[in-house]
Residue, then its C-alpha position, 0 to 999 in steps of 0.5 A: x886595766x889596759x885595752x889590747x888589740x891584736x892583728x895581723x893573724x891569717x892562713x899561711x902555708x907551712x914554712x911561712x911567715x906572719x907578723x902579729x901586732x898588739x896595741x895597748x890603749x895606755x900611753x903607759x904601755x912601757x911599764x908592762x911586762x908583754x906576752x903572746x900566748x896561744x891557745x889550740x882547739x881543745x888544749x890549754x892556753x900556753x905561752x909563746x914569748x914574753x918580754x919584760x919592760x927592760x927588754x928581756x926575752x923569753x921563749x917556749x922551747x917550741x918556737x925558739x929560733x922561729x918567733x921573735x918577740x919585741x916591743x916599740x914603746x913609742x908606739x905602745x905596740x908589741x909583735x910577734x914575727x913568726x917565720x917556719x910556721x908548721x901546722x902545729x902553730x895553728x891557734x888563737x894568739x893572745x896578747x897579754x900585759x902585766x903589771x902588779x894586779x893588772x892582767x889584761x888580755x887581747x881578743x885574740x887573732x887566729x892563725x891557721x897554718x896549712x900543710 
C-alpha cells in the first residue's frame, strides 16, 4: 500500500479557487495511476478527475473546464486545481492511487463553497 496525505481544502466563496495537494509516501509514485474523488453528505463517492502514469487525464463532466489535475513525480505529489467553485462542489475530496491490486486512499480534505 501507499500512504496518501491530502491538504489544501478549506472554505471559499462561490467563484473562488483552491488547489488540493496529495503527497504519496512511496518514492515509486510515478508507477501509480492517481485520481481525485469526492463525497458530499448523503451521496456516494464519485470520481472527479484522474491522471495515468503517462499523464493522460480524465474529468467528470461536472468539472470539465473548471478543474485541472496534474502530477509532479519528482515531488510524489498529485494536484487538483479547482477554479470557478460552486456550492455543489462542497464535499470531502479524497486522493486515490491504483496499481494492480493496490488501491490506496487518503484521509480526505474538506472543501466548502459558500454561496
